[in-house]
C-alpha positions in Angstrom: 124.9 -33.2 -163.1 122.4 -30.6 -161.8 123.6 -27.3 -160.4 123.7 -26.9 -156.7 120.9 -24.5 -155.5 122.1 -21.8 -153.2 119.6 -21.0 -150.5 119.0 -17.2 -150.1 118.6 -16.0 -146.6 115.7 -14.0 -145.2 116.6 -10.3 -145.2 115.2 -7.2 -143.4 115.8 -4.4 -145.8 115.3 -0.8 -144.7 115.4 2.5 -146.7 115.7 5.8 -145.0 116.4 9.3 -146.1 118.4 10.3 -143.0 118.9 14.0 -143.9 122.6 14.1 -142.8 124.1 11.0 -141.4 126.6 12.8 -139.2 123.9 15.0 -137.6 121.8 11.8 -136.9 124.5 9.2 -136.3 123.3 8.5 -132.7 119.8 7.9 -134.1 121.0 5.7 -136.9 123.0 3.5 -134.4 120.1 3.3 -132.0 117.8 2.4 -134.9 120.1 -0.4 -136.0 120.2 -1.8 -132.5 116.4 -1.6 -132.1 115.1 -2.6 -135.6 118.0 -4.9 -136.5 118.0 -4.3 -140.3 120.2 -6.7 -142.3 120.5 -4.0 -145.0 120.1 -0.3 -144.5 119.9 1.9 -147.6 120.5 5.6 -146.7 119.9 8.7 -148.7 120.8 12.4 -148.4 123.8 11.5 -146.2 125.3 15.0 -146.9 128.9 14.0 -146.7 131.8 12.7 -148.8 132.5 9.0 -148.8 135.7 9.7 -146.9 133.8 11.6 -144.1 131.1 9.0 -143.7 131.1 7.9 -140.0 131.5 4.2 -140.6 133.2 3.1 -137.4 130.2 3.0 -135.0 128.3 1.1 -137.7 131.1 -1.3 -138.4 131.2 -2.0 -134.7 127.6 -3.3 -134.9 128.7 -5.8 -137.6 127.8 -3.8 -140.7 129.9 -3.5 -143.8 129.6 0.1 -145.2 129.7 1.5 -148.7 129.1 5.2 -149.2 129.1 7.6 -152.1 129.2 11.4 -151.7 131.1 14.3 -153.2 130.1 17.3 -151.1 127.8 18.3 -148.3 124.8 17.7 -150.6 123.1 14.5 -151.7 124.9 11.3 -150.9 123.8 7.7 -150.6 125.1 4.7 -148.6 124.5 1.0 -148.0 125.0 -0.9 -144.7 124.9 -4.6 -144.7 125.5 -7.5 -142.3 124.7 -10.1 -144.9 127.5 -9.3 -147.3 128.4 -6.3 -149.5 129.7 -7.3 -152.9 130.1 -5.8 -156.4 129.6 -2.2 -155.2 128.7 0.2 -158.0 128.3 3.9 -157.8 125.9 5.2 -160.3 123.8 3.2 -162.7 124.6 2.8 -166.5 123.5 6.0 -168.3 123.0 8.0 -165.2 122.8 11.7 -166.4 124.9 14.5 -165.0 124.0 17.8 -163.5 125.7 21.1 -162.8 128.3 23.4 -164.4 130.4 21.7 -165.3 128.1 18.6 -165.5 128.9 15.9 -163.0 127.3 12.7 -162.0 125.9 13.3 -158.6 126.0 10.8 -155.7 122.4 9.7 -156.0 122.6 5.9 -156.7 124.6 3.2 -155.0 124.2 -0.5 -155.7 125.6 -3.7 -154.0 124.7 -7.3 -153.7 123.6 -8.1 -150.1 122.3 -11.5 -149.0 121.6 -12.4 -152.6 119.7 -9.2 -153.3 121.0 -6.5 -155.6 120.0 -3.4 -153.6 120.1 0.1 -155.0 119.9 3.1 -152.7 118.4 5.9 -154.7 118.0 9.6 -154.1 116.0 10.9 -157.0 116.5 14.6 -157.9 113.9 16.9 -156.4 112.9 18.8 -159.6 112.4 22.1 -157.7 109.6 23.7 -159.8 107.7 22.8 -162.9 109.6 25.3 -165.0 113.1 24.7 -163.6 115.7 22.8 -165.6 116.1 20.6 -162.6 112.7 19.0 -163.4 114.0 18.0 -166.9 117.0 16.5 -165.2 114.8 14.6 -162.8 112.7 13.2 -165.7 115.8 12.2 -167.7 117.3 10.6 -164.5 114.2 8.5 -164.1 114.1 7.5 -167.7 117.7 6.4 -167.6 117.1 4.5 -164.4 114.1 2.8 -166.1 116.3 1.7 -169.0 119.0 0.4 -166.7 116.4 -1.5 -164.6 114.9 -3.0 -167.8 118.4 -4.2 -168.9 119.0 -5.8 -165.5 115.7 -7.7 -165.8 116.6 -8.8 -169.4 120.0 -10.0 -168.4 118.7 -12.1 -165.5 114.9 -12.4 -165.3 115.1 -14.3 -162.0 117.4 -11.9 -160.2 116.3 -10.3 -156.9 116.7 -6.6 -157.4 115.5 -3.8 -155.0 115.3 -0.2 -156.1 114.7 1.6 -152.8 114.9 5.2 -151.6 113.6 8.7 -151.7 111.9 9.0 -155.1 110.7 12.6 -154.5 107.4 11.6 -156.2 104.0 11.0 -154.7 102.6 8.4 -157.2 98.9 9.0 -156.3 96.7 11.7 -154.9 96.2 9.8 -151.7 99.9 9.9 -151.2 99.7 13.6 -150.1 97.6 15.0 -147.3 95.7 17.4 -149.6 96.1 17.3 -153.4 94.8 20.8 -153.7 97.9 22.0 -151.8 100.1 20.7 -154.5 98.5 22.1 -157.6 101.2 23.5 -159.8 104.0 21.8 -157.8 106.5 19.1 -158.5 106.3 15.6 -157.0 102.7 15.2 -158.2 102.9 16.3 -161.8 101.6 13.9 -164.5 105.1 13.7 -166.1 106.8 12.7 -162.8 104.1 10.2 -162.0 104.4 8.7 -165.5 108.2 8.5 -165.2 107.8 6.6 -161.9 105.2 4.2 -163.3 107.5 3.4 -166.2 109.9 1.7 -163.8 107.0 -0.7 -163.0 106.4 -1.2 -166.7 110.1 -2.5 -166.9 109.1 -5.5 -164.8 109.2 -4.3 -161.2 106.5 -4.0 -158.5 106.1 -1.2 -156.0 105.8 -3.4 -152.9 105.2 -0.7 -150.2 101.8 0.0 -151.7 101.1 -3.7 -152.1 101.5 -4.2 -148.3 100.4 -0.8 -147.1 97.5 0.2 -149.4 95.8 2.5 -147.0 95.5 6.1 -148.1 97.6 8.7 -146.3 100.4 6.2 -145.4 103.1 8.8 -145.3 106.9 8.6 -145.1 107.8 12.3 -145.1 106.6 15.3 -143.2 108.1 18.7 -143.7 109.7 20.3 -140.6 107.6 23.5 -141.1 104.1 24.2 -139.9 103.9 21.2 -137.6 103.3 18.9 -140.5 104.1 15.8 -138.5 101.9 16.7 -135.6 99.1 17.5 -138.0 99.6 14.3 -140.0 100.2 16.4 -143.1 102.7 14.2 -145.0 103.7 12.6 -148.2 104.5 9.0 -149.3 107.7 9.4 -151.4 110.0 6.8 -149.9 109.2 3.7 -152.0 110.5 0.3 -153.0 110.4 -1.3 -156.5 111.2 -5.0 -156.4 111.9 -7.3 -159.3 109.2 -10.0 -159.6 111.4 -12.6 -158.0 112.0 -10.5 -155.0 108.5 -9.0 -154.7 107.1 -12.5 -154.2 109.3 -12.9 -151.2 108.3 -9.7 -149.4 106.2 -10.7 -146.4 105.6 -7.3 -144.8 106.2 -3.6 -145.0 105.9 -1.0 -142.3 106.8 2.7 -141.8 108.6 3.3 -138.6 106.9 6.6 -137.6 108.6 6.6 -134.2 111.8 7.6 -135.9 110.2 10.8 -137.1 109.4 11.7 -133.5 111.6 13.5 -130.9 114.5 15.9 -131.0 116.9 15.7 -134.0 114.7 13.5 -136.2 115.0 13.3 -139.9 112.0 14.6 -141.8 111.6 11.1 -143.3 110.8 7.8 -141.5 112.4 4.5 -142.3 110.5 2.1 -144.5 111.1 -1.5 -143.4 110.7 -4.5 -145.8 110.8 -8.1 -144.5 111.9 -10.5 -147.2 111.5 -14.3 -146.8 114.3 -16.8 -147.6 114.2 -18.6 -150.9 
């Protein structure tokens, strides 16, 4: 007797570094009403899991999972297509601090048949800061975990989305000369990012938005947004089974406009059914 094939629904998946969910709750609610994401992965929520403002989002039909230990970092997943097997932190995720503690930078759940990970990769700070070594170790451990997931189930739909704090190519920053000697563009960081692809994943935002200077982040200072001086650092790796289902990607620049905007724009992925 053959197994019954389960049909997987079409999913609109969005990743957004919201830069404080409580400060931008009205914008998050309005975005959900306007853009109708099925799954919304948030980063830099800047609140504990207990303080996450879930009620207005649950009123819109979303299940909510949040991870946060202080006013720093924090990740969350909102889903209206199911939220199962929630997992805070990936296997082997390194710790940081004194005493060392695993930060709230990774949250996974199965939503509409897709294993979604909301990721907030460490910043790195400067090239000679210990935080950069932590960032590289964090990415290496993530790569190992992602490779293990692929080995365990090669046909699984897995999405690794979020703020990677890396501009993978020179055309992902407005002026490469402005970043000489800085993090986010160093060869070591770019190699660590590329290694996730070598584990069997495809970076689908570039596949669908290959144009140079397609930015997702603009610093608040020096009128960066108005001057179109941004970076592409909000990205989405998809397992091969999922990448083949992605039909379109767009950056919602309108959410970077106006009073009280995050310094990041949402990145919207449309995924076909299967």
